[in-house]
Structure formats: structure tokens, C-alpha cells
C-alpha positions as CSV (number, residue, x, y, z in Angstrom):
1,M,-20.0,-12.5,-0.8
2,K,-22.4,-9.7,-1.7
3,R,-22.0,-8.3,1.8
4,I,-18.2,-8.8,2.0
5,K,-17.4,-7.2,-1.4
6,P,-18.6,-3.7,-0.4
7,I,-16.7,-3.9,2.9
8,I,-13.5,-4.9,1.1
9,L,-14.0,-2.1,-1.5
10,W,-14.7,0.7,1.0
11,S,-11.9,-0.5,3.3
12,G,-9.5,-0.4,0.4
13,L,-10.7,3.1,-0.7
14,F,-10.3,4.5,2.9
15,L,-6.9,2.9,3.3
16,F,-5.8,4.3,-0.1
17,A,-7.0,7.8,0.9
18,A,-5.2,7.6,4.2
19,F,-2.0,6.6,2.5
20,L,-2.4,9.6,0.1
21,L,-2.8,12.0,3.0
22,R,0.1,10.4,4.9
23,F,2.6,10.1,2.0
24,P,1.8,12.8,-0.5
25,K,5.4,13.0,-1.8
26,A,5.5,9.3,-2.5
27,A,2.2,9.5,-4.3
28,A,3.5,12.4,-6.5
29,D,6.7,10.5,-7.2
30,G,4.8,7.4,-8.2
31,A,2.5,9.4,-10.5
32,L,5.5,11.0,-12.1
33,Q,7.2,7.6,-12.6
34,G,4.0,6.3,-14.1
35,L,3.7,9.2,-16.5
36,I,7.3,8.8,-17.6
37,L,6.8,5.0,-18.1
38,S,3.6,5.7,-20.1
39,F,5.2,8.3,-22.4
40,K,8.6,6.6,-22.8
41,T,7.5,3.0,-23.0
42,V,3.8,2.2,-23.1
43,I,2.5,4.6,-25.7
44,P,5.5,4.2,-28.2
45,A,5.2,0.4,-27.8
46,L,1.4,0.0,-28.0
47,F,-0.1,2.9,-29.9
48,P,1.2,1.8,-33.4
49,Y,-0.2,-1.7,-32.8
50,F,-3.6,-0.3,-31.7
51,V,-3.8,1.6,-35.0
52,L,-2.5,-1.4,-36.9
53,S,-5.0,-3.9,-35.3
54,N,-7.9,-1.6,-36.1
55,L,-6.9,-1.2,-39.7
56,F,-6.2,-5.0,-40.0
57,I,-9.8,-5.7,-38.9
58,R,-11.4,-2.9,-41.0
59,F,-9.7,-3.9,-44.2
60,G,-10.4,-7.6,-44.0
61,A,-7.6,-9.3,-42.2
62,A,-10.1,-11.9,-40.9
63,K,-10.9,-12.8,-44.5
64,L,-7.3,-13.1,-45.5
65,F,-6.3,-15.4,-42.6
66,A,-9.5,-17.2,-42.1
67,K,-9.1,-19.8,-44.8
68,P,-5.5,-20.9,-44.3
69,L,-5.8,-21.1,-40.6
70,Q,-9.4,-22.3,-40.3
71,G,-8.5,-26.0,-40.1
72,I,-5.9,-25.4,-37.3
73,L,-8.2,-23.1,-35.3
74,N,-11.2,-25.4,-35.8
75,R,-9.5,-28.7,-34.9
76,I,-7.2,-27.5,-32.1
77,F,-8.9,-24.6,-30.4
78,H,-12.5,-25.0,-31.7
79,L,-12.6,-21.5,-33.0
80,P,-13.5,-20.1,-36.4
81,G,-10.7,-19.1,-38.8
82,S,-11.7,-15.4,-38.5
83,C,-10.1,-15.3,-35.0
84,A,-6.6,-15.6,-36.5
85,P,-5.8,-11.9,-36.5
86,A,-6.2,-11.8,-32.7
87,L,-3.7,-14.6,-32.3
88,I,-1.1,-13.2,-34.7
89,L,-1.3,-9.6,-33.3
90,G,-1.6,-10.8,-29.7
91,F,1.6,-12.9,-30.0
92,L,3.5,-10.1,-31.8
93,G,2.0,-6.9,-30.4
94,G,2.1,-7.5,-26.7
95,Y,-0.4,-6.7,-24.0
96,P,-3.3,-5.9,-24.6
97,I,-3.3,-5.9,-28.4
98,G,-4.7,-9.5,-28.5
99,A,-7.7,-8.6,-26.3
100,K,-8.3,-5.4,-28.3
101,T,-8.3,-7.3,-31.6
102,A,-10.7,-9.9,-30.1
103,A,-13.0,-7.2,-29.1
104,E,-12.8,-5.6,-32.6
105,L,-13.6,-9.0,-34.2
106,Y,-16.7,-9.4,-32.0
107,H,-17.7,-5.7,-32.6
108,E,-17.5,-6.2,-36.4
109,G,-19.5,-9.5,-36.2
110,L,-16.6,-11.7,-37.2
111,C,-16.9,-14.0,-34.2
112,S,-19.5,-14.7,-31.5
113,K,-19.4,-13.6,-27.9
114,V,-18.5,-17.2,-26.9
115,D,-15.7,-17.3,-29.4
116,A,-14.3,-14.0,-28.2
117,A,-14.4,-15.2,-24.6
118,S,-12.5,-18.4,-25.5
119,L,-10.0,-16.4,-27.6
120,L,-9.3,-14.0,-24.7
121,S,-8.0,-16.9,-22.5
122,F,-4.8,-17.2,-24.6
123,C,-4.5,-14.5,-27.3
124,S,-3.3,-11.8,-24.9
125,C,0.5,-12.1,-24.5
126,A,3.6,-10.1,-23.7
127,G,5.3,-8.9,-26.9
128,P,8.6,-10.1,-28.2
129,G,10.0,-6.6,-27.9
130,F,9.4,-6.6,-24.2
131,I,10.6,-10.1,-23.6
132,L,13.7,-10.0,-25.8
133,G,14.7,-6.4,-25.1
134,F,13.7,-5.7,-21.5
135,V,13.7,-9.1,-19.9
136,G,16.4,-10.8,-22.0
137,S,18.9,-8.1,-22.7
138,G,17.9,-5.7,-20.0
139,I,17.4,-7.9,-16.9
140,F,19.3,-11.2,-17.6
141,R,21.9,-9.6,-20.0
142,S,21.2,-12.4,-22.5
143,T,19.4,-12.2,-25.8
144,K,19.3,-16.0,-26.0
145,A,17.6,-16.2,-22.6
146,G,15.0,-13.7,-23.9
147,M,14.4,-15.8,-27.0
148,L,13.9,-19.0,-24.9
149,L,11.5,-17.2,-22.6
150,W,9.5,-15.9,-25.5
151,A,9.3,-19.4,-27.0
152,V,8.1,-20.7,-23.6
153,H,5.6,-17.9,-23.4
154,I,4.0,-18.6,-26.8
155,L,4.0,-22.4,-26.2
156,S,2.4,-22.0,-22.8
157,A,-0.2,-19.7,-24.3
158,L,-1.1,-22.3,-27.0
159,L,-1.3,-25.0,-24.3
160,T,-3.6,-22.8,-22.3
161,G,-5.9,-22.4,-25.3
162,L,-5.9,-26.1,-25.9
163,L,-6.8,-26.9,-22.2
164,L,-9.5,-24.2,-22.0
165,R,-11.1,-24.8,-25.4
166,R,-14.8,-25.2,-25.7
167,K,-16.2,-28.7,-25.8
168,N,-18.3,-28.1,-28.9
169,T,-16.4,-27.8,-32.1
170,V,-17.0,-25.4,-35.0
171,P,-18.5,-27.2,-38.0
172,Q,-15.8,-27.7,-40.6
173,N,-18.1,-26.6,-43.4
174,A,-19.3,-23.5,-41.5
175,K,-18.8,-20.2,-43.4
176,T,-18.0,-17.3,-41.2
177,A,-19.1,-13.9,-42.5
178,V,-16.0,-11.8,-42.8
179,P,-17.0,-8.5,-44.6
180,A,-14.3,-6.0,-45.3
181,S,-14.9,-2.3,-44.6
182,S,-16.4,-0.4,-47.5
183,A,-15.5,3.0,-46.0
184,P,-12.6,5.0,-47.7
185,F,-9.2,4.6,-46.2
186,S,-9.2,8.2,-44.8
187,E,-12.3,7.5,-42.8
188,S,-11.1,4.1,-41.5
189,F,-7.7,5.6,-40.7
190,V,-9.2,8.4,-38.6
191,S,-11.5,6.0,-36.8
192,S,-8.6,3.7,-36.0
193,L,-6.6,6.6,-34.7
194,S,-9.5,7.8,-32.5
195,S,-10.0,4.2,-31.1
196,A,-6.2,3.9,-30.5
197,V,-6.0,7.2,-28.6
198,Q,-8.9,6.2,-26.3
199,S,-7.4,2.8,-25.6
200,S,-3.9,4.3,-25.0
201,L,-5.4,6.8,-22.5
202,G,-7.1,4.1,-20.6
203,I,-4.0,2.0,-20.4
204,C,-1.8,5.0,-19.3
205,G,-4.3,5.7,-16.6
206,T,-4.0,2.2,-15.1
207,V,-0.2,2.4,-15.3
208,V,-0.1,5.7,-13.4
209,F,-2.5,4.4,-10.8
210,F,-0.6,1.2,-10.0
211,S,2.7,3.2,-10.0
212,V,1.2,5.4,-7.3
213,L,-0.1,2.3,-5.4
214,L,3.3,0.6,-5.4
215,S,5.0,3.9,-4.3
216,L,2.6,4.2,-1.4
217,L,3.1,0.6,-0.3
218,H,6.9,1.2,-0.3
219,A,6.5,4.4,1.6
220,A,4.3,2.7,4.2
221,G,6.9,-0.1,4.6
222,L,4.5,-2.8,3.7
223,L,6.9,-4.2,1.1
224,S,10.0,-3.9,3.4
225,P,9.9,-7.5,4.6
226,L,10.3,-8.7,1.0
227,D,13.5,-6.6,0.4
228,D,15.7,-9.6,1.5
229,S,14.1,-11.9,-1.1
230,A,14.4,-10.5,-4.7
231,L,12.2,-13.3,-6.1
232,L,9.4,-12.8,-3.6
233,S,9.5,-9.0,-4.0
234,A,9.4,-9.4,-7.8
235,L,6.5,-11.8,-7.7
236,L,4.5,-9.6,-5.4
237,C,5.1,-6.4,-7.3
238,G,4.7,-8.2,-10.6
239,A,1.3,-9.6,-9.5
240,L,0.3,-5.9,-9.5
241,E,2.4,-4.3,-12.2
242,L,4.4,-6.4,-14.7
243,T,7.3,-4.0,-15.6
244,G,8.1,-3.1,-11.9
245,G,8.0,-6.8,-10.9
246,I,10.3,-7.9,-13.7
247,S,12.8,-5.2,-12.9
248,R,13.1,-6.5,-9.4
249,L,14.3,-10.0,-10.5
250,P,18.0,-10.8,-9.8
251,N,20.3,-10.3,-12.8
252,T,21.8,-13.7,-12.3
253,L,19.9,-16.1,-14.5
254,S,18.8,-19.3,-12.7
255,P,16.0,-21.8,-13.1
256,L,14.0,-20.1,-10.3
257,S,14.5,-16.6,-11.7
258,A,13.6,-17.8,-15.2
259,A,10.5,-19.5,-13.8
260,A,9.5,-16.4,-11.9
261,A,10.0,-14.3,-15.0
262,S,7.9,-16.7,-17.1
263,F,5.1,-16.7,-14.5
264,L,4.9,-12.9,-14.4
265,L,5.0,-12.7,-18.2
266,G,2.1,-15.2,-18.5
267,W,0.1,-13.7,-15.6
268,G,0.6,-10.1,-16.8
269,G,-0.2,-8.4,-13.5
270,L,-3.3,-6.6,-12.2
271,C,-2.3,-3.5,-14.2
272,V,-2.4,-5.4,-17.5
273,H,-5.8,-6.9,-16.5
274,M,-7.2,-3.4,-15.9
275,Q,-5.8,-2.5,-19.3
276,T,-7.6,-5.5,-20.9
277,L,-10.9,-4.6,-19.1
278,S,-10.5,-1.0,-20.4
279,V,-10.3,-2.1,-24.0
280,L,-13.2,-4.5,-23.5
281,T,-15.5,-1.8,-22.0
282,G,-18.9,-2.0,-23.5
283,S,-18.3,-5.2,-25.5
284,G,-20.2,-7.5,-23.1
285,I,-17.6,-10.2,-23.5
286,P,-17.4,-12.3,-20.3
287,V,-13.9,-12.2,-18.7
288,K,-14.0,-15.2,-16.3
289,R,-12.2,-17.4,-18.8
290,Y,-9.7,-14.6,-19.4
291,F,-8.6,-14.6,-15.7
292,L,-8.5,-18.4,-15.6
293,G,-6.4,-18.4,-18.7
294,K,-3.9,-15.9,-17.4
295,A,-3.4,-17.9,-14.2
296,L,-3.0,-21.1,-16.2
297,H,-0.7,-19.4,-18.7
298,G,1.6,-18.2,-16.0
299,S,1.7,-21.5,-14.2
300,I,2.4,-23.5,-17.3
301,G,5.1,-21.0,-18.3
302,A,6.8,-21.2,-14.9
303,V,6.9,-25.0,-15.1
304,L,8.2,-25.1,-18.6
305,A,10.8,-22.4,-18.0
306,Y,12.1,-24.1,-14.8
307,L,12.5,-27.5,-16.7
308,L,14.1,-25.8,-19.7
309,F,16.6,-23.7,-17.8
310,S,17.4,-26.6,-15.4
311,R,18.8,-28.7,-18.3
312,P,22.6,-28.9,-18.3
313,G,22.7,-28.5,-22.1
314,I,21.3,-25.0,-21.9
315,S,24.4,-22.7,-22.2
316,L,24.0,-18.9,-22.2
317,P,26.4,-16.3,-23.4
318,A,28.4,-14.3,-20.9
319,S,26.8,-11.2,-19.5
320,F,27.3,-7.9,-21.3
321,P,26.9,-5.1,-18.8
322,G,25.1,-2.1,-20.2
323,Q,23.5,-4.0,-23.0
324,T,20.0,-2.5,-22.7
325,H,19.2,-1.8,-26.3
326,I,16.7,-3.9,-28.2
327,P,18.6,-6.7,-30.0
328,L,18.5,-7.1,-33.8
329,P,16.1,-10.1,-33.8
330,N,13.4,-7.7,-32.4
331,M,13.4,-5.8,-35.7
332,F,12.2,-9.0,-37.4
333,F,9.3,-9.5,-35.0
334,Y,8.3,-5.8,-35.3
335,S,8.4,-5.9,-39.1
336,V,6.1,-9.0,-39.4
337,P,2.8,-7.0,-38.8
338,L,3.9,-4.4,-41.4
339,L,4.6,-7.2,-43.9
340,L,1.3,-8.8,-43.2
341,F,-0.5,-5.5,-43.7
342,L,1.2,-5.0,-47.1
343,L,0.2,-8.5,-48.1
344,L,-3.3,-7.7,-47.1
345,C,-3.3,-4.6,-49.2
346,I,-2.0,-6.5,-52.2
347,F,-4.5,-9.3,-51.6
348,R,-7.4,-6.8,-51.6
349,K,-6.1,-5.0,-54.7
350,K,-5.9,-8.2,-56.7
351,A,-9.3,-9.3,-55.5
352,G,-10.7,-6.0,-56.6
353,K,-9.1,-6.3,-60.1
354,T,-10.4,-9.9,-60.4
355,G,-13.9,-8.8,-59.5
356,T,-13.8,-6.0,-62.0
357,Q,-12.7,-8.3,-64.8
358,R,-15.5,-10.8,-64.0
359,L,-18.1,-8.0,-64.1
């Protein structure tokens, strides 16, 4: 394998360079599409959550959620309670917020490297805004279908975490050190902004690159044999880049199309994996369990979605052509992190008053 890897790498680089020279217009168009996608979708959707996740960790979110969720995380996933913010933000914030939060937890000393590696296998998920708004209302023209797919997505993530949990359990009486930041809010806010900008730039770079790659593959005709099969085309493109793959799914909702969508949402695509690796740069957290978890997440989600949408009792509303806006339930999901942050601030304020009175 040590000899084969360099050959594959250099062959891919030379082939990519040849495609750039042969199809310069396709490369430029792909880069433009990637930039538009980054500035219109990726940054607005992810940047606020990057800032929020950093502030959550710096102001003691692990301490707030560790105690009520410690029993569940210990017994089911064999993880300390301080890992709860990565699960909550990962389920609500979308790719790669969960991975970013797990890295922050490890960086702040709130979990071990082994805990962070186990957490990565199931805490990084597609956000409810993307599933309900883009997949449900945008692709399948059904908010109910989006809600069912999001439920399947979360359930399959939890099952993945259960199957890939470590054998050794966390002692029930173990106390995890969860210090809150003593820095002033202005300093923590600026640091969070700086970290969010760096993470966003890395993610946008991967989006642009894979947009160029897909554009070159189309120009070279390598994806032409798949044009007759929407599902195969969606799966192949989605294996590289999630949004482009999902957009190729047929608008007619069927058990197969729902299973394909669920698989792509669970797998995430190579572009999402590169985004995850970018936010983990320098952390030293092993990623083998992450890739295994994403493959298992997509497979379990595909099976569950196929079984769910095959049931005769599942009735979906009629299509509403042109309904591409984010449905009202998304506002609830997007408001949850803000409410949790406000509760965190109240909790810290009361704790500070109590400590002062005791002194």
C-alpha cells in the first residue's frame, strides 16, 4: 500500500491538471458555482453556528449539560457527560458543527482524545434546516417527508453511536473537569469569531474544489453514462458532494429515492469529510472511527428510510410546485441553540450570585 498510494496520488494530480488544461471554461464555471454556493448557502448556514459552538464551550456549556445527560451518555454511549454539547449542536447545527464542537471539547480538556474519536463517529450530522428546507420542501416538495427523513437521520446516528461505542465504560462516579472560561466576554467573542472565520474559509475552499471537480467530470463525459439513471447519478455525485448529489434525486418520492437521500445525508460526501478534517487540523484526534461511523450512519439510514417509506400507512401531502422556502418548523430548530445559550447565561449568572453570597 505504501507504494500504491503515491502512484494513485500522482496519477490523480496529473489527470486533474490535464482536465484543467483541456476544459478551462468548465473549471471556471465550477469555481463560480462553488463560490456562489459558499456565499449564499454555506457561510450563512454554518458561520453563526461556528461562533455559537465556540461560545458554548468557552462559557461552560459542558458544565451545564454534563450533569443531566451524564447518565445517558455513560450508560448508552460510554462517554462522559461533558460531550453533550457536541451531540446537541451536531444534531441541530449541521455539518461539520458536531465535529468542530468535539474538537473544541478536546482542546479545552473537557474530554479525552479517545472520547473525542468515539464522539466523532455519530455527532456530525446534517442539520434540520438542510433536511427540512432543501431535501423535504425543495426536492420532494413535502415538509412531512423532510421531517421523517430528519427523524430517521437522528435515529440512525444514535444507533451508529451505540454500535461503535467503546467497550470500556466511563465510571459512574467519575468527575469530569469542566472549567468555564475566565476571560471577559469581548475577548472570548473575538476569539470565537476568529476561529469561525478560519473554519468557514477551510470549508468554502473544499466546496469550491469539489464543485470544480464535478464540473470537470461532466465536461469530460465521465458522468454521462449515469444520466439515464437519476438515482445512480445522485449517489455518485453525492458521494463526492452532498448538495449536488441530493439535487439530482428525482422529485417523485419513493422508497428508493428516500433511501438514497437518507444514505447521502448520513454519509455526507467526500466534501463534508474534507470539511471535517479541516476543523480537526492540529487536534491529533484519530479519524478512522469517524469514516466508519459515516458509512454505518448512511447504511442504517438507508435501510430505515426504505422500510419507513414502504409502509402503506405513510401518506404524504400533495406536491406544491415552487415551494422552496424553509418551512415554519425550521424556525423552531434554529431557535433551540439560542434558547440554550440564554439558559446558559442565566445559569452562570445565578451561579455567580450564589457564589458571592456564600463568600
